[in-house]
C-alpha positions in Angstrom: 0.0 56.6 16.3 2.0 56.9 19.6 0.5 55.5 22.8 -2.2 58.0 23.9 -4.1 55.7 26.3 -2.8 56.4 29.8 -3.6 53.0 31.1 -1.9 51.2 28.2 1.1 53.4 28.6 1.4 52.3 32.2 1.1 48.7 31.2 3.7 49.0 28.5 6.2 50.2 31.1 6.3 46.6 32.3 7.9 45.6 29.0 11.6 46.3 29.7 13.5 44.2 27.2 14.4 46.3 24.2 13.6 43.7 21.5 10.2 43.1 23.0 9.4 46.8 23.4 10.1 47.3 19.7 7.9 44.4 18.6 5.0 45.3 20.8 5.2 49.0 20.2 5.2 48.5 16.5 1.9 46.6 16.8 0.4 49.2 19.1 1.5 52.2 17.0 0.0 50.6 13.9 -3.5 51.1 15.5 -5.5 54.1 16.7 -7.2 55.1 20.0 -9.9 52.4 19.6 -7.3 49.7 19.2 -5.4 51.0 22.3 -8.5 50.9 24.3 -9.1 47.3 23.2 -5.5 46.3 24.1 -5.9 47.8 27.5 -9.2 46.2 28.1 -7.7 42.8 27.3 -4.7 43.3 29.6 -7.1 44.2 32.4 -9.4 41.3 31.6 -12.5 43.3 30.8 -14.1 40.8 28.4 -17.3 42.8 28.0 -15.4 45.8 26.8 -13.3 43.7 24.4 -16.4 42.1 23.0 -18.1 45.5 22.4 -14.9 47.1 21.0 -14.3 44.3 18.6 -17.8 44.5 17.3 -17.5 48.2 16.9 -14.2 48.0 15.1 -15.5 45.4 12.6 -18.7 47.3 12.2 -16.7 50.3 11.1 -15.2 48.3 8.3 -11.8 47.6 9.8 -10.0 44.5 8.6 -10.2 41.5 10.9 -6.5 41.0 10.8 -5.8 44.6 11.8 -8.1 44.3 14.7 -6.5 41.1 15.7 -2.9 42.4 15.5 -3.3 46.0 16.7 -5.9 45.4 19.4 -5.9 41.8 20.7 -2.4 40.4 20.0 -0.7 43.6 21.2 -2.6 43.4 24.5 -1.9 39.7 24.9 1.7 40.2 24.2 2.0 42.5 27.3 0.1 39.9 29.3 2.7 37.3 28.2 5.6 39.4 29.3 4.0 40.2 32.7 3.3 36.6 33.3 6.8 35.5 32.5 8.3 38.2 34.7 6.0 37.2 37.7 4.2 40.5 37.7 0.9 38.7 37.2 0.0 35.1 37.9 -2.4 32.4 36.6 -5.7 34.0 37.6 -4.9 37.2 35.7 -3.8 35.3 32.7 -7.0 33.3 32.6 -9.0 36.5 32.9 -7.1 38.0 30.0 -7.5 34.9 28.0 -11.3 35.1 28.5 -11.2 38.6 27.1 -9.1 37.5 24.1 -11.7 34.8 23.4 -14.5 37.3 23.5 -12.8 39.2 20.7 -11.8 36.2 18.7 -15.4 35.0 18.7 -16.1 37.8 16.2 -12.8 37.6 14.3 -12.5 33.8 13.9 -15.5 33.4 11.6 -14.2 36.2 9.3 -10.8 34.7 9.1 -12.1 31.2 8.5 -14.4 32.4 5.7 -11.5 34.3 4.0 -9.8 31.0 3.0 -6.4 32.4 3.8 -3.7 29.7 3.9 -2.3 29.1 7.4 1.3 30.0 8.0 2.0 26.5 9.2 0.8 23.7 11.4 2.1 22.8 14.8 1.5 20.2 17.5 2.0 21.6 21.0 2.1 19.7 24.3 3.5 19.8 27.8 5.9 16.9 28.0 5.5 13.7 29.9 5.2 14.0 33.6 4.4 17.7 33.6 0.8 19.0 34.2 1.4 22.7 33.7 -0.2 24.4 30.7 -0.8 28.1 31.3 2.3 29.2 29.4 1.6 26.7 26.6 -2.0 27.8 26.3 -0.9 31.5 26.1 1.5 30.6 23.3 -1.1 28.6 21.4 -3.6 31.5 21.6 -1.0 33.9 20.2 0.1 31.5 17.4 -3.5 30.9 16.3 -4.0 34.6 16.2 -0.9 35.0 14.1 -2.2 32.5 11.5 -0.9 29.1 12.6 -3.0 25.9 12.9 -2.1 24.6 16.3 -3.2 21.2 17.7 -3.2 21.3 21.5 -2.0 17.9 22.9 -2.6 19.0 26.5 -0.3 17.9 29.4 1.7 14.9 30.2 2.3 14.2 26.5 4.4 11.1 25.8 6.9 10.9 23.0 4.8 8.5 21.0 1.8 10.9 21.3 3.9 13.7 19.8 4.9 11.4 17.0 1.4 10.3 16.2 -0.1 13.8 16.4 2.6 15.2 14.1 2.0 12.5 11.5 -1.8 12.6 11.7 -2.0 16.4 11.4 0.8 17.0 8.8 2.7 19.2 11.3 5.6 21.4 10.4 6.5 22.1 14.0 6.7 20.0 17.1 6.5 22.3 20.2 7.2 21.2 23.7 6.7 23.0 27.1 7.8 22.1 30.6 7.7 24.0 33.9 9.5 21.4 36.1 13.2 20.9 36.0 12.6 17.2 36.5 10.5 17.0 33.3 12.8 19.1 31.1 14.9 16.1 29.9 11.7 14.6 28.4 12.0 17.2 25.6 15.3 15.6 24.6 13.9 12.2 25.0 11.0 13.1 22.7 13.4 14.3 20.0 15.4 11.1 20.3 12.2 9.1 19.8 11.7 11.0 16.5 15.3 10.3 15.5 14.9 6.6 16.3 11.8 6.5 14.0 13.8 8.2 11.2 11.6 11.3 11.5 13.9 13.9 13.0 14.3 15.8 9.7 10.6 15.8 8.9 9.9 18.5 11.5 11.3 21.5 13.3 11.3 21.3 17.1 10.7 24.1 19.6 11.0 24.2 23.4 10.0 26.6 26.1 8.9 27.0 29.7 10.1 28.9 32.8 13.2 26.8 33.6 14.2 26.2 29.9 17.1 28.2 28.5 18.6 28.6 25.0 21.6 26.5 26.1 19.3 23.7 27.3 17.3 23.8 24.1 20.6 23.5 22.1 21.8 20.6 24.2 18.4 18.8 23.7 18.8 19.2 19.9 15.9 21.6 19.5 15.7 23.9 16.5 14.2 26.8 18.4 13.6 28.2 21.9 11.3 30.9 23.2 10.8 32.3 26.7 7.5 34.0 26.1 4.5 34.1 23.7 5.8 36.9 21.5 9.1 35.3 20.7 7.3 32.0 20.4 5.4 33.3 17.4 8.4 35.0 15.9 10.6 31.9 16.2 7.9 29.7 14.8 7.7 31.9 11.8 11.5 31.7 11.4 11.4 27.9 11.5 8.6 27.8 8.9 10.7 30.0 6.6 13.5 27.4 7.0 11.1 24.6 6.0 9.5 26.5 3.2 12.1 29.0 1.9 10.2 29.7 -1.3 7.0 30.6 0.5 8.9 33.0 2.8 10.0 35.2 0.0 
């Protein structure tokens, strides 16, 4: 259904890139008024409302995946865009993340019990010398919601730590984030370390962060780049399809 929630309609106006508008609108319009209320409550950080609305939706017999996609992820997608575009800042993202967790507390047990195979496995860290993690954490939350297993390596992650984690966890994707221009080159150095170990072709590599561009990612030898949490999930799915073409059919 079209957006009927006035607050959500106002929030959606902050999404100005056409490709992002299409993706987010598709998720929102797949739901109904209850899902729109949930998305708006998440964007505004009302974790009590998200908690109650999630319980209500599941109690009415809605599928957990539908509640996740149409209510929680659609709301968090707007948060990701607003954060990237400097419309909101770290405190607002943390409040929205708390609301997301309130909903996920009801959804996670259902998804875990369903035995559904994850889309893929990723290790995700902020590169060596960089202590910023808000954008990374937002991407991780969205990826987990989309069906990925994501191992959070935290901040100041050294190349050998990426290598060890990727091997230990059977990763498909190695994902790196940086906020400082001085630490961006450590993405390339990490990929080189994999190459030196003869492991470059075992994984797909993704980069992101405020100063990172597609051109820089290409220069570093990365397989993918994303500038926000929505495209992060979409690009990760594309890379998984490249690794497992049969399963993507």
